[in-house]
C-alpha positions as CSV (number, residue, x, y, z in Angstrom):
1,M,64.3,-100.5,-84.3
2,P,62.1,-97.6,-83.1
3,R,63.7,-95.2,-80.6
4,K,62.5,-95.6,-77.0
5,R,60.8,-92.7,-75.2
6,I,60.5,-92.1,-71.5
7,A,58.3,-89.5,-69.8
8,V,59.1,-87.4,-66.7
9,I,56.4,-85.9,-64.6
10,T,57.8,-83.0,-62.5
11,A,57.0,-79.5,-61.3
12,R,59.0,-76.2,-61.6
13,A,61.6,-77.8,-63.9
14,D,63.7,-74.7,-63.7
15,E,64.4,-75.1,-59.9
16,S,67.9,-76.3,-59.2
17,E,66.9,-79.5,-57.4
18,Q,64.8,-80.6,-60.4
19,K,67.4,-79.5,-62.9
20,H,70.0,-81.8,-61.4
21,I,67.6,-84.8,-61.5
22,L,66.5,-84.0,-65.1
23,T,70.1,-83.6,-66.2
24,G,70.9,-87.1,-64.9
25,I,67.8,-88.6,-66.6
26,S,68.6,-86.9,-69.9
27,A,72.3,-87.8,-69.9
28,A,71.5,-91.5,-69.3
29,A,68.7,-91.6,-71.8
30,L,70.5,-89.8,-74.5
31,S,73.5,-92.1,-74.1
32,M,71.1,-95.0,-74.9
33,D,69.6,-93.1,-77.8
34,A,66.2,-92.7,-76.0
35,D,64.0,-89.6,-76.2
36,V,62.9,-87.8,-73.0
37,A,59.6,-85.9,-72.7
38,V,59.4,-83.8,-69.5
39,F,55.9,-82.6,-68.4
40,S,56.1,-79.7,-65.9
41,N,54.0,-76.9,-64.7
42,V,55.6,-73.4,-64.6
43,Y,54.8,-71.9,-61.2
44,N,53.8,-74.9,-59.0
45,H,51.8,-72.7,-56.6
46,W,51.8,-74.0,-53.1
47,V,48.2,-72.6,-52.7
48,S,45.2,-74.7,-53.5
49,D,43.3,-72.4,-55.9
50,A,41.5,-73.2,-59.2
51,L,43.0,-70.3,-61.0
52,L,46.5,-70.7,-59.8
53,N,46.5,-74.5,-60.3
54,Y,45.0,-74.3,-63.8
55,E,48.5,-74.8,-65.2
56,N,48.4,-78.4,-64.0
57,H,46.4,-79.2,-67.1
58,I,49.8,-79.9,-68.7
59,Y,49.7,-83.3,-67.1
60,D,46.5,-84.1,-69.1
61,F,48.6,-84.1,-72.3
62,F,50.7,-87.1,-70.9
63,Q,49.5,-90.3,-72.7
64,P,51.1,-93.4,-71.1
65,Q,50.7,-95.5,-74.2
66,Q,53.1,-93.3,-76.1
67,F,56.0,-94.1,-73.8
68,H,58.2,-97.0,-72.7
69,G,58.3,-95.8,-69.1
70,V,57.7,-92.8,-66.8
71,I,59.6,-91.2,-64.0
72,I,57.8,-89.1,-61.3
73,T,59.9,-86.7,-59.2
74,A,57.7,-86.8,-56.1
75,E,59.7,-84.2,-54.1
76,A,58.7,-81.5,-56.5
77,F,55.0,-81.7,-55.6
78,L,53.5,-80.3,-52.4
79,S,51.0,-83.1,-52.5
80,L,51.0,-86.2,-54.8
81,S,47.2,-85.9,-54.9
82,T,47.8,-83.6,-57.9
83,L,48.9,-86.6,-59.8
84,E,46.1,-89.0,-58.9
85,D,44.6,-89.0,-62.4
86,V,48.1,-89.4,-63.9
87,C,48.9,-92.4,-61.7
88,D,45.6,-94.1,-62.5
89,R,46.3,-93.7,-66.2
90,I,49.8,-95.2,-65.7
91,R,48.4,-98.2,-63.9
92,K,45.7,-98.8,-66.5
93,A,48.3,-98.7,-69.2
94,G,50.6,-101.1,-67.3
95,L,53.5,-98.7,-67.9
96,P,56.7,-99.2,-65.9
97,A,57.0,-96.3,-63.5
98,V,59.7,-95.0,-61.1
99,V,59.2,-92.5,-58.3
100,I,62.3,-90.5,-57.2
101,D,62.3,-89.6,-53.5
102,G,58.7,-90.7,-52.9
103,E,56.5,-93.7,-52.6
104,I,53.4,-94.4,-54.8
105,E,51.6,-97.7,-54.6
106,G,52.6,-100.1,-57.4
107,F,55.6,-98.0,-58.6
108,H,59.3,-98.6,-58.1
109,S,60.9,-96.1,-55.7
110,I,64.5,-94.7,-55.7
111,L,65.2,-92.8,-52.6
112,S,68.0,-90.4,-51.6
113,Q,70.2,-91.6,-48.7
114,D,68.7,-88.8,-46.5
115,T,69.4,-90.7,-43.2
116,A,73.1,-91.2,-44.0
117,A,73.5,-87.6,-45.3
118,M,72.0,-86.1,-42.1
119,E,74.1,-88.4,-40.0
120,Q,77.2,-87.1,-41.8
121,I,76.2,-83.4,-41.2
122,T,75.6,-84.1,-37.5
123,E,78.9,-86.0,-37.3
124,H,80.7,-83.0,-38.7
125,L,79.2,-80.7,-36.0
126,I,80.1,-83.1,-33.2
127,T,83.6,-84.1,-34.3
128,V,84.9,-81.0,-36.1
129,H,83.3,-78.3,-34.0
130,G,82.7,-80.1,-30.7
131,L,79.0,-79.2,-30.5
132,T,76.7,-81.3,-28.4
133,R,73.6,-79.2,-27.7
134,M,71.6,-79.0,-31.0
135,D,68.1,-78.3,-32.2
136,I,66.7,-79.9,-35.4
137,L,64.2,-78.1,-37.7
138,T,62.6,-80.6,-40.1
139,G,59.5,-80.7,-42.4
140,A,55.9,-81.5,-41.6
141,A,55.3,-84.2,-39.1
142,H,53.1,-86.2,-41.5
143,M,55.8,-86.5,-44.2
144,P,58.0,-89.6,-44.0
145,V,61.0,-87.7,-45.4
146,S,60.9,-85.4,-42.3
147,H,61.4,-88.4,-40.0
148,R,64.1,-90.0,-42.2
149,R,66.3,-87.0,-42.0
150,V,65.8,-86.7,-38.2
151,E,66.7,-90.4,-37.9
152,G,70.2,-89.6,-39.3
153,C,70.8,-87.0,-36.6
154,K,69.8,-89.6,-34.0
155,K,72.3,-92.1,-35.3
156,A,75.2,-89.6,-35.0
157,F,74.1,-88.8,-31.4
158,A,74.0,-92.5,-30.6
159,T,77.4,-93.1,-32.1
160,H,78.9,-90.6,-29.8
161,G,76.8,-91.6,-26.8
162,L,75.0,-88.3,-26.6
163,P,71.5,-88.1,-25.3
164,F,68.8,-87.2,-27.8
165,D,66.0,-85.0,-26.6
166,E,62.8,-85.2,-28.7
167,S,61.7,-81.8,-27.6
168,C,64.6,-80.4,-29.6
169,V,63.0,-81.5,-32.8
170,H,60.8,-78.8,-34.4
171,Y,58.5,-79.5,-37.3
172,G,58.0,-76.9,-40.1
173,N,57.1,-77.0,-43.7
174,F,60.4,-77.1,-45.7
175,W,60.0,-73.3,-46.5
176,N,61.6,-70.1,-45.3
177,D,58.7,-69.1,-43.0
178,A,59.3,-72.1,-40.8
179,G,62.9,-71.0,-40.2
180,E,61.7,-67.4,-39.5
181,A,59.1,-68.7,-37.0
182,L,61.7,-70.7,-35.0
183,A,64.1,-67.7,-35.0
184,E,61.3,-65.5,-33.5
185,R,61.0,-68.1,-30.7
186,Y,64.7,-67.9,-30.0
187,L,64.7,-64.1,-30.1
188,R,61.7,-63.8,-27.7
189,G,63.3,-66.2,-25.3
190,E,60.6,-68.8,-25.7
191,Q,63.2,-71.4,-26.7
192,P,66.8,-71.5,-25.4
193,L,69.4,-70.8,-28.1
194,P,71.3,-74.0,-28.7
195,Q,74.9,-74.4,-29.9
196,A,73.7,-75.4,-33.4
197,V,70.5,-75.7,-35.4
198,I,70.4,-78.5,-38.0
199,C,67.9,-77.6,-40.7
200,T,66.8,-80.5,-42.9
201,N,66.6,-78.3,-46.0
202,D,68.2,-75.1,-47.2
203,Y,65.0,-72.9,-47.4
204,M,64.3,-73.3,-43.7
205,A,67.9,-72.5,-42.9
206,Y,67.8,-69.4,-45.1
207,G,64.7,-68.1,-43.2
208,L,66.4,-68.9,-39.8
209,C,69.7,-67.2,-40.7
210,D,68.0,-64.1,-42.1
211,A,65.8,-63.6,-39.1
212,L,68.5,-64.3,-36.5
213,T,70.9,-62.0,-38.2
214,A,68.3,-59.3,-38.4
215,G,67.7,-59.9,-34.6
216,G,71.3,-59.3,-33.8
217,I,72.4,-62.9,-33.3
218,A,75.9,-63.5,-34.6
219,I,76.3,-66.7,-36.7
220,P,78.4,-68.8,-36.2
221,Q,79.8,-67.1,-33.1
222,Q,76.6,-67.5,-31.0
223,V,74.9,-70.4,-32.9
224,T,75.9,-72.6,-35.8
225,V,73.4,-73.3,-38.6
226,T,73.5,-76.0,-41.3
227,G,71.1,-76.7,-44.2
228,Y,70.5,-79.6,-46.5
229,D,69.8,-80.0,-50.2
230,Y,72.1,-77.3,-51.7
231,T,69.6,-75.3,-53.6
232,E,72.2,-72.9,-55.1
233,G,70.7,-69.9,-53.4
234,R,73.5,-69.3,-50.8
235,I,74.8,-66.1,-52.4
236,Y,71.5,-64.3,-51.6
237,H,71.7,-64.9,-47.8
238,Y,74.0,-64.0,-45.0
239,P,76.1,-65.7,-43.7
240,I,76.9,-68.1,-46.5
241,L,75.2,-71.4,-45.5
242,T,76.9,-74.7,-44.7
243,T,74.9,-77.3,-46.5
244,Y,74.9,-80.7,-48.1
245,R,74.7,-81.6,-51.8
246,R,73.0,-84.8,-52.7
247,N,74.0,-86.1,-56.2
248,R,70.6,-85.8,-57.7
249,Q,72.0,-86.5,-61.2
250,Y,72.8,-90.0,-59.9
251,L,69.2,-90.5,-58.8
252,G,68.0,-89.4,-62.2
253,A,70.4,-91.6,-64.1
254,Q,69.4,-94.6,-61.8
255,A,65.7,-94.1,-62.7
256,A,66.4,-93.9,-66.4
257,A,68.6,-97.0,-66.3
258,Y,65.9,-98.9,-64.5
259,L,63.3,-98.0,-67.2
260,L,65.6,-98.6,-70.2
261,G,66.5,-102.1,-68.9
262,A,70.1,-101.8,-69.9
263,E,73.5,-100.9,-68.5
264,V,73.7,-97.2,-68.5
265,P,76.9,-95.3,-67.5
266,L,76.0,-93.8,-64.1
267,P,77.8,-90.8,-62.5
268,A,79.5,-91.4,-59.3
269,A,77.3,-91.0,-56.2
270,D,79.5,-88.2,-54.8
271,D,77.3,-86.6,-52.1
272,L,79.2,-83.7,-50.6
273,L,79.2,-81.6,-47.4
274,I,79.7,-78.0,-48.6
275,C,81.0,-75.7,-45.9
276,G,80.2,-72.0,-45.5
277,N,80.3,-69.3,-42.9
278,T,77.4,-70.5,-40.8
279,C,79.9,-72.9,-39.2
280,C,83.5,-72.1,-38.4
281,C,85.0,-74.0,-41.4
282,G,84.5,-71.0,-43.8
283,V,83.7,-70.9,-47.5
284,N,85.4,-73.0,-50.2
285,S,86.3,-70.2,-52.7
286,L,86.3,-72.4,-55.8
287,Q,82.8,-73.7,-55.0
288,F,81.5,-70.3,-54.1
289,N,83.0,-68.7,-57.2
290,E,81.2,-71.3,-59.4
291,E,77.9,-70.4,-57.7
292,I,78.5,-66.7,-58.4
293,R,79.3,-67.5,-62.0
294,M,76.0,-69.4,-62.5
295,A,74.1,-66.5,-60.8
296,R,75.7,-64.1,-63.2
297,I,74.5,-66.2,-66.2
298,G,71.0,-66.1,-64.8
299,Q,71.2,-62.3,-64.3
300,Y,72.6,-62.0,-67.9
301,H,69.6,-64.0,-69.3
302,A,67.2,-61.8,-67.2
303,A,68.8,-58.7,-68.5
304,M,68.5,-59.9,-72.1
305,N,64.8,-60.6,-71.6
306,S,64.3,-57.2,-70.0
307,A,66.1,-55.3,-72.7
308,A,64.5,-57.1,-75.7
309,Q,61.4,-55.6,-77.2
310,F,59.9,-59.1,-77.2
311,A,56.6,-58.3,-75.4
312,N,56.1,-55.1,-77.3
313,R,56.6,-56.7,-80.7
314,L,54.2,-59.5,-79.9
315,T,51.6,-57.1,-78.7
316,L,51.6,-55.3,-82.0
317,C,50.9,-58.5,-84.0
318,R,47.6,-58.7,-85.8
319,T,47.9,-62.3,-87.1
320,L,49.3,-65.6,-86.0
321,A,51.7,-65.5,-88.9
322,E,53.1,-62.2,-87.7
323,Y,53.2,-63.6,-84.2
324,Q,55.2,-66.6,-85.2
325,A,57.7,-64.5,-87.2
326,V,58.4,-62.3,-84.1
327,L,58.9,-65.5,-82.0
328,Q,61.5,-66.6,-84.5
329,E,63.2,-63.2,-84.4
330,Y,63.6,-63.5,-80.7
331,A,64.4,-67.2,-80.6
332,Y,67.8,-66.3,-79.1
333,L,65.9,-65.8,-75.8
334,L,65.5,-69.6,-75.6
335,H,69.0,-70.0,-74.3
336,D,70.9,-73.1,-75.5
337,A,67.7,-74.7,-76.9
338,E,67.6,-76.4,-80.3
339,G,64.2,-75.0,-80.9
340,L,60.6,-74.6,-79.6
341,Y,57.3,-75.9,-80.8
342,L,54.2,-73.8,-80.1
343,C,51.3,-76.2,-80.1
344,L,48.0,-74.4,-80.1
345,D,44.5,-75.8,-80.0
346,K,43.1,-75.3,-83.6
347,A,40.4,-73.2,-82.0
348,W,42.8,-71.2,-79.9
349,N,41.1,-67.9,-80.8
350,S,37.6,-69.2,-80.2
351,A,35.4,-69.0,-77.1
352,E,36.2,-72.5,-75.8
353,Y,39.1,-74.9,-75.8
354,V,38.4,-78.0,-78.0
355,G,41.7,-79.9,-78.0
356,D,41.0,-82.5,-80.8
357,T,43.3,-80.9,-83.4
358,F,46.4,-78.7,-82.8
359,L,48.5,-76.6,-85.1
360,C,52.3,-76.6,-84.5
361,C,54.4,-73.5,-85.1
362,S,58.2,-74.3,-85.2
363,I,60.6,-71.8,-83.7
364,G,64.4,-71.9,-83.8
365,N,66.5,-74.3,-85.9
366,A,63.5,-76.1,-87.2
367,Y,61.6,-72.9,-88.2
368,S,58.9,-73.1,-90.7
369,D,56.4,-70.3,-91.6
370,Q,53.8,-72.9,-92.3
371,P,52.1,-74.5,-89.2
372,R,51.5,-78.2,-89.2
373,Y,48.2,-79.7,-88.1
374,F,48.1,-82.8,-86.0
375,E,45.7,-84.8,-83.9
376,G,45.7,-83.9,-80.2
377,S,46.6,-87.5,-79.2
378,A,49.9,-87.3,-81.2
379,L,51.4,-84.8,-78.7
380,L,54.1,-83.5,-81.0
381,P,54.9,-84.5,-84.6
382,A,58.7,-84.0,-84.1
383,L,58.6,-86.7,-81.4
384,W,57.7,-89.3,-83.9
385,E,59.8,-88.3,-86.8
386,E,63.0,-90.1,-87.7
387,R,66.1,-88.3,-86.4
388,E,69.8,-89.2,-86.3
389,Y,69.9,-88.4,-82.6
390,A,67.7,-88.5,-79.5
391,M,66.2,-85.3,-78.0
392,V,64.9,-83.9,-74.8
393,Y,61.5,-82.1,-74.9
394,Y,60.1,-80.0,-72.1
395,F,56.3,-79.6,-72.3
396,S,55.0,-76.5,-70.5
397,P,51.4,-75.2,-70.3
398,L,50.3,-72.2,-72.2
399,C,47.3,-70.6,-70.5
400,F,45.9,-67.2,-69.6
401,Q,44.1,-67.5,-66.3
402,M,41.6,-70.3,-67.0
403,R,41.9,-70.1,-70.8
404,L,44.1,-73.0,-72.2
405,F,45.7,-72.2,-75.5
406,G,47.8,-75.5,-75.7
407,Y,51.4,-76.0,-74.7
408,T,55.0,-75.4,-75.7
409,A,57.7,-78.0,-76.3
410,L,61.2,-76.8,-75.8
411,A,63.8,-79.0,-77.5
412,Y,67.3,-79.8,-76.5
413,R,69.9,-82.0,-78.2
414,Y,72.0,-82.3,-75.1
415,P,71.2,-82.9,-71.4
416,K,70.2,-79.4,-70.5
417,C,67.4,-77.6,-68.7
418,Y,65.8,-74.2,-69.1
419,D,66.3,-71.5,-66.4
420,L,64.0,-69.0,-64.7
421,S,64.0,-66.7,-67.8
422,F,61.8,-69.2,-69.6
423,R,59.1,-68.7,-67.1
424,D,59.0,-65.0,-68.1
425,W,59.1,-66.0,-71.7
426,N,56.1,-68.4,-71.3
427,K,54.1,-65.7,-69.4
428,T,54.8,-63.1,-72.1
429,V,53.6,-65.5,-74.8
430,A,50.5,-66.5,-73.0
431,N,49.5,-62.9,-72.2
432,T,50.2,-61.6,-75.8
433,L,48.3,-64.6,-77.3
434,E,45.3,-63.5,-75.2
435,F,45.8,-60.0,-76.4
436,L,45.9,-61.2,-80.1
437,R,42.8,-63.3,-79.5
438,M,40.9,-60.3,-78.0
439,K,42.2,-58.0,-80.8
440,N,40.8,-60.4,-83.4
441,D,37.4,-60.6,-81.6
442,I,37.2,-56.8,-81.5
443,H,38.1,-56.4,-85.1
444,Y,35.6,-59.1,-86.1
445,L,32.8,-57.4,-84.1
446,T,33.5,-54.0,-85.6
447,Q,33.4,-55.6,-89.1
448,C,30.5,-57.8,-88.3
449,R,27.5,-57.0,-90.4
450,R,24.0,-56.5,-89.1
451,V,21.5,-58.8,-90.7
452,S,19.6,-56.9,-93.4
453,S,17.2,-57.9,-96.0
454,L,18.6,-55.4,-98.5
455,Y,22.3,-54.6,-97.9
456,D,25.4,-56.3,-96.6
457,S,26.8,-54.0,-93.9
458,L,30.4,-55.1,-94.3
459,T,30.6,-54.1,-98.0
460,G,27.4,-52.0,-98.6
461,F,26.5,-54.2,-101.5
462,Y,23.1,-55.7,-102.1
463,Q,22.2,-59.0,-100.4
464,M,21.4,-61.9,-102.7
465,G,17.6,-61.7,-102.5
466,E,17.5,-58.0,-103.4
467,F,20.1,-58.5,-106.2
468,R,18.0,-61.3,-107.8
469,R,14.9,-59.0,-107.6
470,I,16.9,-56.2,-109.4
471,A,18.1,-58.7,-112.0
472,D,14.5,-59.8,-112.7
473,A,13.3,-56.2,-112.9
474,T,16.2,-55.3,-115.2
475,G,15.4,-58.2,-117.6
476,T,11.8,-57.1,-117.7
477,E,12.5,-53.4,-118.4
478,M,15.4,-53.8,-120.8
479,T,15.3,-55.3,-124.2
480,E,19.1,-55.5,-124.7
481,D,21.4,-58.0,-123.1
482,C,23.3,-57.4,-119.9
483,S,26.5,-58.9,-118.4
484,L,27.0,-60.6,-115.1
485,F,30.4,-61.1,-113.5
486,A,31.1,-63.4,-110.6
487,I,34.2,-63.2,-108.4
488,Q,34.7,-66.2,-106.1
489,L,37.2,-65.9,-103.2
490,T,38.7,-69.2,-102.0
491,F,40.3,-69.2,-98.6
492,P,42.6,-72.2,-97.8
493,T,41.1,-73.9,-94.8
494,E,44.0,-73.2,-92.4
495,G,44.0,-69.4,-93.2
496,A,41.8,-68.2,-90.3
497,Y,43.9,-70.1,-87.7
498,I,47.2,-68.9,-89.1
499,Y,46.4,-65.3,-89.9
500,G,43.5,-64.6,-87.5
501,E,39.8,-64.2,-88.1
502,N,40.3,-60.5,-89.1
503,Y,42.4,-61.3,-92.1
504,R,39.4,-62.8,-93.9
505,S,37.2,-59.7,-93.3
506,D,40.2,-57.5,-94.4
507,I,40.4,-59.3,-97.7
508,L,36.6,-59.1,-98.2
509,S,36.7,-55.4,-97.6
510,A,39.6,-54.9,-99.9
511,T,37.8,-56.9,-102.6
512,A,34.6,-54.8,-102.2
513,R,36.7,-51.6,-102.5
514,A,38.3,-52.8,-105.7
515,I,35.0,-53.8,-107.2
516,K,33.5,-50.3,-106.3
517,Q,36.5,-48.7,-107.9
518,A,36.1,-50.8,-111.1
519,T,32.4,-50.4,-111.5
520,E,32.0,-46.8,-110.5
521,Q,28.5,-45.8,-111.7
522,H,28.1,-48.5,-114.3
523,G,27.4,-51.6,-112.3
524,I,25.2,-53.0,-109.5
525,C,27.1,-55.0,-107.0
526,C,26.1,-57.9,-104.7
527,R,27.8,-60.0,-102.1
528,S,25.7,-63.1,-102.6
529,T,27.4,-65.4,-100.0
530,D,30.3,-64.9,-97.6
531,D,32.9,-65.4,-100.4
532,L,31.1,-64.7,-103.7
533,F,30.6,-61.3,-105.3
534,M,28.6,-60.5,-108.4
535,V,28.3,-57.4,-110.6
536,L,25.5,-56.6,-113.1
537,C,26.1,-54.1,-115.9
538,K,24.9,-53.2,-119.4
539,A,26.5,-55.3,-122.2
540,E,28.0,-52.1,-123.7
541,H,30.2,-51.7,-120.6
542,S,31.1,-55.4,-120.3
543,T,34.6,-55.4,-122.0
544,L,35.9,-52.3,-120.1
545,M,34.3,-53.6,-116.9
546,A,36.0,-57.0,-117.2
547,E,39.4,-55.4,-117.8
548,K,39.1,-52.9,-114.9
549,L,37.8,-55.6,-112.5
550,K,40.8,-57.7,-113.3
551,I,43.3,-54.9,-112.8
552,M,41.7,-53.5,-109.6
553,L,41.4,-56.9,-108.0
554,H,45.0,-57.8,-109.0
555,H,46.2,-54.7,-107.2
556,A,44.0,-55.1,-104.2
557,I,44.4,-58.8,-103.7
558,A,47.2,-60.5,-105.7
559,A,49.7,-57.8,-104.9
560,H,49.0,-57.9,-101.2
561,Y,48.1,-61.5,-100.4
562,D,49.5,-64.8,-101.7
563,E,47.6,-67.9,-102.7
564,T,48.0,-69.5,-99.3
565,Q,45.8,-66.7,-98.0
566,V,43.3,-66.3,-100.8
567,F,42.9,-66.7,-104.6
568,L,40.2,-65.6,-107.0
569,T,38.1,-67.3,-109.6
570,F,36.2,-65.4,-112.2
571,G,33.0,-66.2,-114.1
572,A,30.9,-64.3,-116.6
573,Y,27.5,-64.4,-118.2
574,K,26.1,-62.4,-121.1
575,G,22.4,-62.4,-122.0
576,K,19.0,-61.4,-120.6
577,A,19.2,-60.5,-116.9
578,S,17.2,-62.6,-114.5
579,G,17.3,-64.1,-111.1
580,E,17.7,-67.5,-112.7
581,A,20.8,-66.2,-114.6
582,V,22.2,-65.1,-111.3
583,D,21.7,-68.5,-109.7
584,T,23.1,-70.3,-112.8
585,L,26.3,-68.2,-112.7
586,S,26.8,-68.6,-109.0
587,Q,26.5,-72.3,-109.3
588,S,28.7,-72.7,-112.5
589,I,31.6,-70.9,-110.9
590,Q,31.9,-73.4,-108.1
591,P,33.6,-76.2,-110.1
592,S,36.2,-73.8,-111.4
593,A,36.9,-72.7,-107.8
594,E,37.2,-76.3,-106.7
595,E,39.6,-77.1,-109.6
596,A,41.7,-74.0,-108.7
597,L,41.9,-75.3,-105.1
598,R,42.9,-78.8,-106.3
599,R,45.7,-77.3,-108.4
600,F,46.8,-75.2,-105.4
601,L,47.0,-78.3,-103.1
602,Q,49.0,-80.1,-105.8
603,R,51.4,-77.1,-106.1
604,K,52.1,-77.2,-102.4
605,Q,53.7,-80.6,-102.7
606,L,56.1,-79.5,-105.4
607,P,59.8,-79.0,-104.6
608,H,60.8,-75.3,-103.9
609,Y,57.1,-74.3,-103.7
610,R,57.5,-72.0,-100.7
611,A,60.5,-70.3,-102.3
612,L,58.8,-70.0,-105.7
613,L,55.6,-68.6,-104.1
614,A,57.6,-66.0,-102.1
615,L,59.4,-64.9,-105.3
616,R,56.1,-64.6,-107.2
617,S,54.6,-62.6,-104.3
618,D,57.5,-60.2,-104.5
619,I,57.1,-59.8,-108.2
620,Y,53.4,-59.0,-107.9
621,K,54.1,-56.5,-105.0
622,S,57.0,-54.8,-106.7
623,P,57.2,-55.7,-110.4
624,Q,59.9,-52.9,-110.9
625,K,62.3,-54.9,-108.7
626,T,62.0,-58.3,-110.4
627,P,65.3,-60.3,-110.6
628,S,66.5,-62.1,-113.7
629,A,66.0,-65.8,-114.0
630,A,69.7,-66.4,-113.4
631,D,69.6,-64.4,-110.1
632,A,66.4,-66.0,-109.0
633,G,68.0,-69.4,-109.6
634,K,70.9,-68.4,-107.4
635,L,68.6,-67.4,-104.6
636,L,67.1,-70.9,-104.7
637,C,70.5,-72.5,-105.2
638,I,69.5,-74.1,-108.5
639,S,70.5,-73.6,-112.1
640,E,68.7,-71.1,-114.3
641,G,67.3,-73.8,-116.6
642,Y,66.0,-75.8,-113.7
643,F,64.5,-72.7,-112.1
644,R,62.6,-71.8,-115.3
645,A,61.2,-75.3,-115.6
646,A,60.2,-75.5,-111.9
647,Y,58.5,-72.1,-112.1
648,K,56.4,-73.0,-115.1
649,K,55.5,-76.4,-113.7
650,C,54.4,-74.8,-110.5
651,F,52.3,-71.9,-111.8
652,G,51.6,-72.9,-115.4
653,V,53.2,-69.8,-116.8
654,S,56.8,-69.0,-117.6
655,F,58.8,-66.8,-115.3
656,L,59.2,-64.1,-118.1
657,Q,55.4,-64.1,-118.9
658,D,54.6,-63.8,-115.3
659,Q,56.9,-60.8,-114.9
660,I,55.3,-59.1,-118.0
661,Y,51.8,-59.8,-116.6
662,A,52.7,-58.3,-113.2
663,K,54.2,-55.2,-114.9
664,T,51.2,-54.8,-117.2
665,M,48.7,-55.1,-114.3
666,R,50.6,-52.5,-112.3
667,A,50.7,-50.2,-115.4
668,G,47.0,-50.6,-116.0
669,Y,46.3,-49.6,-112.4
670,L,48.5,-46.5,-112.5
671,L,47.0,-45.4,-115.8
672,C,43.5,-45.7,-114.5
673,T,44.0,-44.2,-111.1
674,T,46.7,-41.6,-111.4
675,A,47.7,-38.6,-113.6
676,M,51.3,-39.9,-113.8
677,S,53.0,-39.5,-117.2
678,I,53.5,-42.5,-119.4
679,Y,57.3,-42.3,-118.7
680,A,56.7,-42.2,-115.0
681,V,54.4,-45.2,-115.2
682,A,57.1,-47.1,-117.2
683,L,59.6,-46.4,-114.5
684,Q,57.2,-47.6,-111.8
685,C,56.8,-50.8,-113.6
686,G,60.6,-51.5,-114.1
687,Y,61.0,-50.1,-117.6
688,S,63.8,-47.6,-118.4
689,D,62.7,-47.3,-122.1
690,E,59.3,-45.7,-122.6
691,K,59.0,-47.0,-126.1
692,Y,59.8,-50.6,-125.2
693,F,57.2,-50.3,-122.3
694,A,54.5,-49.0,-124.7
695,R,55.2,-51.8,-127.2
696,Q,55.0,-54.5,-124.6
697,F,51.9,-53.0,-123.0
698,K,50.1,-52.9,-126.4
699,Q,51.0,-56.6,-127.0
700,S,49.4,-57.5,-123.7
701,M,46.4,-55.2,-123.6
702,G,45.7,-54.6,-127.3
703,C,46.1,-50.8,-127.1
704,S,48.8,-48.2,-126.2
705,P,49.1,-46.8,-122.7
706,A,47.6,-43.5,-123.8
707,Q,44.7,-45.2,-125.5
708,Y,44.1,-47.4,-122.5
709,R,44.0,-44.3,-120.2
710,E,41.6,-42.5,-122.5
711,R,39.3,-45.5,-122.7
712,H,39.1,-46.1,-119.0
713,C,39.2,-42.6,-117.7
């Protein structure tokens, strides 16, 4: 039976109020083996601005047909108009929907017991402290929740036969500045100071206490203040606030239970009055100590982020592969998370967002250095894969101003939420991705060739038209045969997106330098297409030219790039030079290149391919450090015999032969380009015995090292 999935639409998931709701949803869903996908913006700006609100594109990735139900935490949004499109899609899909602490037409609502809670707070002030003259500061007049909370105060007044004066109700905006504004009225004498001020949320109470204390009013000696909602920010304000904690976990669990359609263990609905120093009851030391402990954890996480060289390292990256490796190195900054999936638009480094195909880079426990491609409608491959246990995924936007790169999916195995430090993490990643994109653009522009009828400006080689003309002229003027060589570069399709656009031009430049070094004054070079190079030389130089091209290109390309980035295909022609011969050779090399690509794609499916390729790359880069077959097998946790068989099946050559080939190529390069002694060359290639090196070199190249050097230099 497929695992159920429920979606949650919220804002600022790191805020304490939302974290409690999300923990309740996750705990209930995971207990029923259901996945949870939370869609949340990062900043949730309270200002209507196209740039600031661009992060709300995260809700566009929510596809109702992929889920069994959806929960909307209405209280998190300043205005539910932000979700009009989301709600329309939910209705069209006929998806069961629950709204927590809000009302949306056609959706089931689960509301907090605000009226009863505010009645309890007022009851406490009347019966415990004997207060009767109280003001009430609530939210905006147009919000139903503002009136529900005032209604609770009225009930307590009525219970004790106290008159209720509507002029004592002040409307604000549920934010600190509303409390500050009311405090200014008290301080200026515009409003008489009551015995107590009941604030219907903590933020307004914080603003009120801060301003009154700064104005010389003693709390609670001159006025008692209470809050509501318990936002866990009491330690940052003076005096410590008396407030009320709603059991939001219970609300979240109720919503999940409703959607899952089954009995789910629900936490007890233990709402609680939490006393502080803004009334005469004083602080509960155990409760306050727990708040301080949680604040210390937040400070510790912030200190880790500040001390880590995370942003610096990301800024230095030149390719997406390097970028992903740095993210993995600093995965510990994703505190308590199982992992993270960086989902980027396939054209993330292009001028415009496309969104039809994404590449997914896995960070953390599921790390893979090979991004996976998936259709944009799939949301996240990991969400659909079979797992032994359910997971919670937090989807967050990844954008730089009004450039959308994609999104991140933070994965948890247990009912947990991220904290404020993730907001800094997300901002750092978005900023450095833009820096990487701009760096690639600049590099590409500096390498970009001007259109010329004669020369290719990236390499300095002839363009195809001029090269064909030279070939025709050479064939007319010369009676003897000539040789043509073709070098086809094949770039796997995902390369540019993984390594950045600049990696391609880097490889092309390295190839051109190697060809120049090999041909010297004996060949005419051409870059006939983006990925095809050709060389024309006299037949008498063809043998030496072929050898030197092979060695120089091996050193420049194979020793620095693996086949997931580029691989080469060679072709040759000997006969009368002509433009027709050039065309024939350029066409005949294509089937060989396509066959090489087909074999590469087959190899990628073989067991241990990535480990074997990494080993081969190390051998080509440093042939003097090659391990034995037995040691290589141990690295892959397989037997020596199985390793040898797997290596040959993968690359079509034995492990020993490939080692000898790598050493011979390195030796040929050193003999051609340096004045090192034969013994020094032998040591550089991993041989301690000069005679053994000379014998093995001669078997491979047909001449001794000294003869080879003399012939090529």
